[in-house]
C-alpha positions, 0 to 999 in steps of 0.5 A, spaced: 607 202 790 602 196 793 595 195 794 594 193 801 588 188 803 586 187 810 583 181 811 578 180 817 574 174 820 568 176 823 568 176 831 565 170 835 558 167 835 555 163 839 555 157 834 563 159 834 563 157 841 559 151 840 563 148 834 557 148 830 557 148 822 554 155 821 557 157 813 550 159 810 546 160 816 545 167 819 548 168 826 549 174 830 555 176 833 556 174 841 557 179 846 565 177 846 565 177 838 563 185 839 568 186 844 573 183 839 571 187 833 571 193 837 578 192 839 580 191 832 576 197 830 580 201 835 587 198 832 585 200 825 582 207 827 588 211 824 590 207 818 588 210 812 582 205 809 579 207 803 573 202 802 570 196 806 567 190 803 564 184 806 560 178 806 552 179 806 551 174 812 549 178 818 555 176 822 560 179 817 556 185 816 555 187 823 563 186 824 564 190 817 560 196 820 563 196 827 570 197 823 568 202 818 565 207 823 571 210 825 573 211 817 566 214 815 565 208 810 559 204 808 561 197 807 560 194 800 557 187 800 559 182 795 556 175 795 562 172 793 565 173 800 560 169 804 562 163 807 562 156 804 555 152 805 555 146 808 548 144 806 544 139 810 550 140 815 548 147 817 547 148 825 549 141 827 555 139 831 561 134 828 558 128 832 551 129 829 553 130 822 557 123 823 551 120 826 546 122 821 550 122 814 556 117 816 558 116 808 559 124 807 563 126 813 569 121 812 569 123 804 569 131 807 575 130 812 579 126 806 578 132 801 574 138 803 577 141 797 573 137 792 568 134 796 561 137 798 556 135 803 549 134 799 546 141 798 553 145 800 559 147 796 566 144 795 572 149 797 574 149 789 567 152 788 568 157 794 575 159 790 571 160 784 566 165 787 571 169 792 577 170 788 574 174 782 571 179 788 578 180 790 581 181 783 575 186 782 577 190 789 585 190 787 583 193 781 578 198 783 583 200 789 590 201 786 595 203 791 590 204 797 588 200 803 582 196 803 578 192 809 575 186 807 571 182 812 569 174 810 569 168 814 574 162 816 574 157 811 573 162 805 579 166 808 583 160 809 582 158 801 583 165 798 590 165 802 592 158 800 591 160 793 594 167 793 600 164 796 601 158 792 599 153 797 596 146 796 588 148 798 586 141 799 589 141 806 587 148 808 583 146 814 589 143 818 594 147 815 591 154 816 587 157 822 583 163 822 581 166 829 575 170 830 576 177 829 583 176 826 587 180 822 591 178 816 594 183 811 596 182 804 600 186 799 598 186 792 603 188 786 598 186 781 591 182 782 595 176 781 602 177 785 600 177 793 605 177 799 603 175 806 605 181 811 601 179 817 597 172 818 591 170 824 593 176 828 589 177 834 594 181 839 588 187 839 584 182 844 589 176 846 596 176 848 598 169 845 595 165 839 590 160 841 592 153 841 590 148 836 584 145 838 578 141 836 575 146 830 571 141 826 577 137 824 579 131 827 587 132 825 587 137 831 583 133 836 587 130 842 581 126 844 575 127 839 569 130 841 562 132 838 562 139 840 
């Protein structure tokens, strides 16, 4: 028997559409984001989910409440699941960051795992707080299905670590679409198997194409927003 974690990214927000850094700031779901999450909720309504955990940020908390409602569950907040903090970059587009802090952005592009903007976090720091939370959840819910709502960078970092990938390249190698579903089965707190990744079939017929999402590595023509 295994413990199954449904790892979900929150639905779309206005800042998602504008391609702005929005790690630590509170931003609400857009109407489209609520539609995405509602469709995921319908998809999971008949699954025997025993608990729902969430980052405390408003966009994840709203997502978790929508998904928890069919199961008559109250989301449990865990600070370790929040998004990576971008410090003084929060709310800015990539172009604005490059113009205001020209020395920081290239260093982050080269190594987002160990470099952090002023006032922000590195990927390593995110793993240090997020992995213990997942371990706690797996231990507390042996052989159960649990839903965990978090954020794009946090989920990519966690999945990289659990599957033994080099997390230094998480931004270019793994994507997480709004309201996507990932499923990991845990034999124990350290052995995980990926069963589903970045699935959005509840609201989209095909995966989104690689595009500018704050990483120049996927830009055919670099742009600021």
